[in-house]
DOSE-971897 format. One record per residue (C-alpha): x negated, z, y negated; residue number from 1; residue in three letters. Coordinates in steps of 0.1 Angstrom, whole numbers. Layout:
N
- c1,c3,c2,vextor,torro
- X,Z,Y,NUM,ALA
...
REM end
This chain:
394
- c1,c3,c2,vextor,torro
- 1894,2446,-2475,1,MET
- 1863,2424,-2473,2,HIS
- 1830,2442,-2483,3,VAL
- 1800,2421,-2494,4,VAL
- 1767,2439,-2490,5,ILE
- 1740,2429,-2515,6,ALA
- 1711,2410,-2500,7,LYS
- 1684,2437,-2508,8,PRO
- 1707,2463,-2491,9,LEU
- 1712,2441,-2461,10,ARG
- 1674,2436,-2457,11,ASN
- 1669,2473,-2462,12,PHE
- 1695,2481,-2435,13,ALA
- 1680,2456,-2411,14,ARG
- 1644,2470,-2415,15,HIS
- 1657,2505,-2412,16,ALA
- 1675,2496,-2380,17,LEU
- 1643,2481,-2365,18,LEU
- 1622,2510,-2376,19,ALA
- 1645,2537,-2364,20,GLY
- 1653,2520,-2331,21,ALA
- 1617,2518,-2321,22,VAL
- 1603,2548,-2339,23,ALA
- 1574,2532,-2357,24,LEU
- 1548,2559,-2358,25,PRO
- 1523,2566,-2385,26,ALA
- 1490,2563,-2367,27,LEU
- 1458,2580,-2378,28,ALA
- 1436,2558,-2400,29,GLY
- 1445,2527,-2419,30,PRO
- 1477,2508,-2411,31,ALA
- 1473,2480,-2385,32,LEU
- 1473,2446,-2399,33,ALA
- 1474,2426,-2367,34,ASN
- 1503,2420,-2343,35,PRO
- 1510,2448,-2319,36,THR
- 1536,2460,-2295,37,ILE
- 1538,2490,-2271,38,VAL
- 1564,2494,-2245,39,PHE
- 1573,2511,-2212,40,ASP
- 1570,2487,-2182,41,VAL
- 1598,2503,-2162,42,GLU
- 1626,2497,-2187,43,ASN
- 1610,2475,-2213,44,GLY
- 1618,2500,-2241,45,LYS
- 1596,2497,-2272,46,ILE
- 1576,2526,-2286,47,LEU
- 1560,2507,-2315,48,GLN
- 1557,2472,-2328,49,HIS
- 1543,2453,-2358,50,GLN
- 1544,2416,-2365,51,GLU
- 1556,2411,-2329,52,ALA
- 1569,2376,-2336,53,PHE
- 1538,2364,-2355,54,LYS
- 1523,2333,-2338,55,ARG
- 1487,2338,-2326,56,TRP
- 1462,2320,-2305,57,TYR
- 1462,2337,-2271,58,PRO
- 1426,2329,-2260,59,ALA
- 1421,2341,-2225,60,SER
- 1453,2361,-2225,61,LEU
- 1466,2326,-2215,62,THR
- 1452,2334,-2180,63,LYS
- 1481,2358,-2174,64,LEU
- 1505,2329,-2176,65,MET
- 1482,2309,-2153,66,THR
- 1483,2338,-2129,67,ALA
- 1521,2341,-2132,68,TYR
- 1527,2304,-2125,69,VAL
- 1504,2307,-2095,70,THR
- 1522,2338,-2081,71,PHE
- 1554,2318,-2084,72,ARG
- 1538,2289,-2065,73,ALA
- 1527,2312,-2038,74,ILE
- 1562,2327,-2035,75,ALA
- 1577,2292,-2033,76,ALA
- 1553,2283,-2004,77,GLY
- 1534,2257,-2023,78,GLU
- 1501,2274,-2017,79,VAL
- 1487,2305,-1999,80,ARG
- 1462,2331,-2009,81,LEU
- 1437,2316,-1984,82,ASP
- 1443,2280,-1996,83,SER
- 1413,2261,-2009,84,PRO
- 1407,2257,-2046,85,ILE
- 1383,2229,-2052,86,LYS
- 1362,2228,-2083,87,VAL
- 1369,2194,-2099,88,THR
- 1346,2175,-2123,89,LYS
- 1369,2184,-2151,90,ARG
- 1370,2221,-2144,91,SER
- 1332,2223,-2138,92,ALA
- 1326,2209,-2173,93,SER
- 1346,2237,-2191,94,GLU
- 1325,2258,-2214,95,PRO
- 1317,2295,-2208,96,PRO
- 1328,2321,-2199,97,SER
- 1325,2305,-2165,98,LYS
- 1312,2309,-2129,99,MET
- 1292,2277,-2130,100,GLY
- 1302,2264,-2096,101,PHE
- 1294,2227,-2089,102,LYS
- 1321,2200,-2086,103,PRO
- 1333,2199,-2050,104,GLY
- 1327,2237,-2044,105,SER
- 1356,2253,-2027,106,VAL
- 1369,2289,-2028,107,MET
- 1399,2308,-2016,108,ARG
- 1428,2311,-2041,109,LEU
- 1428,2349,-2041,110,ASP
- 1390,2349,-2050,111,ASN
- 1396,2323,-2077,112,ALA
- 1423,2344,-2093,113,LEU
- 1401,2375,-2092,114,LYS
- 1373,2356,-2109,115,MET
- 1397,2343,-2135,116,MET
- 1411,2377,-2143,117,LEU
- 1380,2398,-2143,118,VAL
- 1352,2374,-2154,119,LYS
- 1377,2354,-2174,120,SER
- 1361,2323,-2160,121,ALA
- 1373,2291,-2178,122,ASN
- 1361,2267,-2151,123,ASP
- 1380,2286,-2124,124,VAL
- 1412,2288,-2144,125,ALA
- 1411,2251,-2149,126,MET
- 1404,2245,-2112,127,ALA
- 1434,2268,-2103,128,VAL
- 1457,2249,-2127,129,GLY
- 1446,2214,-2115,130,GLU
- 1449,2224,-2078,131,ASN
- 1483,2241,-2082,132,ILE
- 1499,2214,-2102,133,ALA
- 1477,2183,-2097,134,GLY
- 1465,2181,-2133,135,SER
- 1460,2201,-2165,136,GLN
- 1490,2184,-2181,137,ALA
- 1513,2191,-2152,138,ALA
- 1502,2227,-2150,139,PHE
- 1509,2231,-2188,140,ALA
- 1544,2218,-2182,141,GLU
- 1549,2245,-2156,142,ARG
- 1535,2271,-2180,143,MET
- 1559,2261,-2207,144,ASN
- 1588,2259,-2183,145,ALA
- 1581,2295,-2172,146,GLU
- 1578,2306,-2208,147,ALA
- 1612,2291,-2216,148,ARG
- 1628,2308,-2186,149,ARG
- 1613,2342,-2196,150,LEU
- 1626,2338,-2231,151,GLY
- 1591,2334,-2247,152,MET
- 1605,2316,-2277,153,THR
- 1573,2317,-2298,154,GLY
- 1549,2304,-2272,155,SER
- 1535,2270,-2262,156,HIS
- 1507,2262,-2238,157,PHE
- 1485,2232,-2233,158,VAL
- 1457,2245,-2210,159,ASN
- 1454,2272,-2183,160,PRO
- 1423,2290,-2196,161,ASN
- 1430,2297,-2233,162,GLY
- 1402,2276,-2248,163,LEU
- 1412,2269,-2284,164,PHE
- 1438,2243,-2292,165,SER
- 1459,2244,-2323,166,PRO
- 1489,2236,-2301,167,ASP
- 1485,2267,-2279,168,GLN
- 1500,2298,-2293,169,TYR
- 1520,2329,-2284,170,THR
- 1533,2362,-2299,171,THR
- 1528,2399,-2291,172,ALA
- 1565,2401,-2281,173,ARG
- 1562,2371,-2258,174,ASP
- 1532,2385,-2241,175,LEU
- 1552,2416,-2235,176,GLY
- 1578,2396,-2217,177,LEU
- 1551,2380,-2196,178,LEU
- 1536,2413,-2186,179,VAL
- 1570,2427,-2177,180,MET
- 1576,2397,-2154,181,ALA
- 1542,2400,-2137,182,ILE
- 1544,2438,-2132,183,ARG
- 1580,2438,-2119,184,THR
- 1582,2406,-2099,185,GLU
- 1547,2407,-2083,186,PHE
- 1537,2444,-2080,187,PRO
- 1515,2435,-2049,188,GLN
- 1489,2419,-2073,189,TYR
- 1487,2449,-2096,190,ALA
- 1453,2461,-2081,191,PRO
- 1437,2428,-2092,192,TRP
- 1442,2437,-2129,193,PHE
- 1423,2470,-2125,194,SER
- 1392,2458,-2107,195,ILE
- 1361,2474,-2123,196,GLU
- 1338,2446,-2114,197,GLY
- 1329,2417,-2091,198,LEU
- 1300,2411,-2067,199,ALA
- 1290,2375,-2064,200,VAL
- 1261,2377,-2040,201,GLY
- 1236,2400,-2056,202,LYS
- 1251,2395,-2090,203,LYS
- 1274,2421,-2105,204,GLN
- 1300,2411,-2131,205,ILE
- 1318,2439,-2150,206,PRO
- 1353,2437,-2163,207,ASN
- 1356,2427,-2200,208,TYR
- 1385,2452,-2202,209,ASN
- 1366,2483,-2214,210,LEU
- 1395,2506,-2207,211,LEU
- 1391,2501,-2169,212,ILE
- 1371,2531,-2156,213,GLY
- 1369,2547,-2191,214,ARG
- 1404,2554,-2202,215,TYR
- 1424,2579,-2180,216,PRO
- 1450,2560,-2160,217,GLY
- 1439,2525,-2172,218,ALA
- 1451,2498,-2147,219,ASP
- 1451,2465,-2166,220,GLY
- 1455,2439,-2178,221,MET
- 1435,2412,-2198,222,LYS
- 1413,2405,-2227,223,THR
- 1408,2373,-2247,224,GLY
- 1386,2359,-2274,225,PHE
- 1380,2327,-2293,226,VAL
- 1368,2325,-2329,227,CYS
- 1402,2315,-2344,228,PRO
- 1421,2343,-2326,229,SER
- 1397,2372,-2329,230,GLY
- 1396,2398,-2301,231,PHE
- 1428,2401,-2282,232,ASN
- 1438,2426,-2256,233,MET
- 1466,2437,-2233,234,ILE
- 1459,2472,-2220,235,GLY
- 1480,2491,-2195,236,SER
- 1478,2526,-2182,237,ALA
- 1498,2548,-2158,238,THR
- 1502,2586,-2161,239,ARG
- 1526,2608,-2142,240,ASP
- 1544,2577,-2129,241,GLY
- 1549,2562,-2164,242,ARG
- 1533,2529,-2172,243,THR
- 1528,2518,-2208,244,LEU
- 1514,2485,-2221,245,VAL
- 1499,2479,-2255,246,ALA
- 1494,2443,-2268,247,VAL
- 1469,2439,-2297,248,VAL
- 1460,2406,-2313,249,LEU
- 1433,2397,-2338,250,GLY
- 1409,2427,-2336,251,GLU
- 1374,2423,-2351,252,LYS
- 1353,2432,-2320,253,SER
- 1355,2440,-2283,254,ALA
- 1350,2476,-2291,255,ILE
- 1376,2479,-2318,256,THR
- 1402,2462,-2297,257,ARG
- 1396,2487,-2269,258,ALA
- 1398,2516,-2294,259,GLU
- 1430,2503,-2309,260,THR
- 1447,2498,-2275,261,VAL
- 1436,2533,-2264,262,ALA
- 1450,2548,-2296,263,ARG
- 1483,2531,-2292,264,LEU
- 1486,2541,-2256,265,LEU
- 1477,2577,-2265,266,ASP
- 1505,2578,-2291,267,HIS
- 1528,2562,-2265,268,GLY
- 1522,2588,-2239,269,PHE
- 1527,2615,-2265,270,ALA
- 1561,2600,-2273,271,THR
- 1584,2612,-2245,272,PRO
- 1615,2592,-2256,273,THR
- 1611,2556,-2267,274,PRO
- 1635,2537,-2289,275,GLY
- 1666,2521,-2274,276,TRP
- 1654,2485,-2282,277,LEU
- 1637,2466,-2254,278,THR
- 1611,2438,-2255,279,VAL
- 1637,2413,-2245,280,ALA
- 1663,2425,-2271,281,ALA
- 1640,2429,-2301,282,LEU
- 1655,2408,-2329,283,PRO
- 1632,2382,-2344,284,SER
- 1617,2391,-2378,285,TYR
- 1589,2382,-2402,286,GLY
- 1568,2350,-2403,287,ASP
- 1575,2332,-2370,288,THR
- 1559,2298,-2377,289,THR
- 1525,2300,-2393,290,SER
- 1493,2309,-2374,291,ILE
- 1463,2328,-2387,292,ASN
- 1429,2313,-2381,293,ASN
- 1402,2340,-2381,294,LEU
- 1373,2317,-2375,295,ASN
- 1356,2323,-2408,296,ASP
- 1361,2361,-2406,297,GLU
- 1351,2365,-2370,298,ILE
- 1324,2340,-2363,299,CYS
- 1309,2326,-2395,300,ARG
- 1300,2361,-2407,301,LYS
- 1287,2375,-2375,302,LYS
- 1256,2368,-2353,303,PRO
- 1261,2348,-2321,304,ALA
- 1256,2380,-2300,305,THR
- 1289,2393,-2314,306,GLU
- 1308,2361,-2308,307,GLN
- 1315,2369,-2271,308,SER
- 1338,2388,-2248,309,GLU
- 1308,2407,-2236,310,ALA
- 1304,2439,-2257,311,PRO
- 1270,2452,-2267,312,PRO
- 1272,2482,-2243,313,VAL
- 1244,2507,-2247,314,GLY
- 1234,2496,-2282,315,ASP
- 1217,2527,-2297,316,LYS
- 1220,2515,-2333,317,ASN
- 1258,2508,-2331,318,ALA
- 1285,2533,-2339,319,ALA
- 1294,2557,-2311,320,LYS
- 1324,2548,-2290,321,SER
- 1335,2559,-2255,322,PRO
- 1341,2522,-2248,323,TYR
- 1306,2512,-2257,324,ARG
- 1290,2535,-2231,325,LYS
- 1282,2525,-2196,326,LYS
- 1306,2538,-2169,327,LEU
- 1298,2574,-2158,328,ASP
- 1301,2563,-2122,329,HIS
- 1290,2535,-2100,330,ALA
- 1316,2507,-2105,331,PRO
- 1338,2498,-2075,332,THR
- 1330,2461,-2070,333,LEU
- 1351,2435,-2052,334,VAL
- 1331,2408,-2034,335,ALA
- 1341,2372,-2043,336,VAL
- 1325,2338,-2038,337,GLY
- 1328,2304,-2023,338,LEU
- 1341,2295,-1988,339,GLY
- 1365,2312,-1965,340,GLY
- 1394,2290,-1975,341,ALA
- 1412,2284,-1942,342,THR
- 1447,2280,-1955,343,GLY
- 1467,2248,-1963,344,PRO
- 1456,2226,-1991,345,ILE
- 1479,2230,-2022,346,PRO
- 1507,2206,-2020,347,LYS
- 1499,2192,-2054,348,ALA
- 1466,2180,-2041,349,MET
- 1481,2159,-2014,350,LEU
- 1494,2123,-2016,351,ASP
- 1525,2109,-2001,352,ALA
- 1507,2105,-1967,353,SER
- 1495,2140,-1967,354,GLY
- 1459,2131,-1975,355,GLN
- 1439,2150,-2001,356,GLU
- 1433,2132,-2034,357,TYR
- 1397,2123,-2040,358,ALA
- 1382,2137,-2072,359,ASP
- 1366,2104,-2081,360,VAL
- 1365,2091,-2117,361,PRO
- 1382,2058,-2125,362,LEU
- 1356,2030,-2126,363,PRO
- 1348,2015,-2160,364,SER
- 1330,1983,-2168,365,TRP
- 1294,1985,-2180,366,ARG
- 1294,1982,-2218,367,PRO
- 1263,1959,-2217,368,ASP
- 1282,1933,-2197,369,LEU
- 1313,1912,-2207,370,PRO
- 1345,1925,-2192,371,PRO
- 1358,1905,-2162,372,PRO
- 1390,1884,-2167,373,PRO
- 1421,1906,-2170,374,GLY
- 1402,1937,-2179,375,ALA
- 1408,1935,-2217,376,GLU
- 1426,1964,-2232,377,PRO
- 1464,1960,-2233,378,ALA
- 1481,1962,-2267,379,VAL
- 1513,1981,-2269,380,ILE
- 1538,1967,-2293,381,GLY
- 1559,1935,-2299,382,SER
- 1555,1903,-2279,383,ALA
- 1536,1887,-2307,384,THR
- 1513,1917,-2311,385,ALA
- 1504,1915,-2274,386,ALA
- 1489,1881,-2280,387,GLN
- 1467,1893,-2309,388,GLU
- 1432,1907,-2303,389,PRO
- 1431,1945,-2303,390,ALA
- 1415,1961,-2333,391,LYS
- 1385,1983,-2327,392,ALA
- 1391,2020,-2333,393,VAL
- 1361,2040,-2346,394,ASN
REM end
């Protein structure tokens, strides 16, 4: 006998399956409206999720994919940790957050990655991408290839630093897959994600991840912010040999994202048995195509001082939070800077003869002089169109 289940009942059964499988908890306070997912790194089992397949602008969470592509390049022998990463003219022009190194400056790859992950330096991330793949576009192709291989079906990348682009997006579930890959395939780099701060000469740079040094067991991983995305965060912590990860997208401030991640991790550690569904096996649900743009809510209604990754630590007039306070100990700093790159030049930066490409802009004719013969712009199209003068584009 063939039984037909009514559509409302089918939908109810499906949602009940998802809720029961991952034990969606009722957290204290108002229900979360932004995408979240909490899971165990060892087995990928989910403890909680909400809007996990909703597309979102990743902001600097993008740098985790940049790190992953780079780790893969190191493993493939394309580059070494002591290989030189040269600051190009393109990378030096990227907006803050940045290190501000001049074009032509050279640093070791491992130092570059630490500055990218802790300072969230956009200029360094672009330099890493250009040096590893030869160009931003080529690196983006590698980012998307890795995303496809990992099963990140709701993600697309166009740049290595996470600066806003309407064509760069991801999901909480996809970021979970990426974190799983980083933590399981490259455990040797795990300490880099828990660095409390950097020392660049006499300058000290704290980690934007406010859980590091404040939340018991916190050991990673990355924060991100652009106005359209709001404040994003991936926080991880290890207790009694158990590592949990919480992904939170679209929070309203650097403080509330830390508080939300901490609350989710607390609930996760208090849940001894996760659901049986894993990050990889979670069925797609909800709105998987549209993207929220929080620019008006996050930036147009707030002062410039709040439109930054850097939280107002120590503000006496602000609401109390353990993640607003200064560390109760002297932070452990890792020294980074320029120089010391004695390893081989990244293969992508070498031409067929083995010589390093020069970072020289293509020459262009001075606009106050007539172009020389043969320098007129080519017109793509039919044979007859090629003989017509090109129309000016304003």
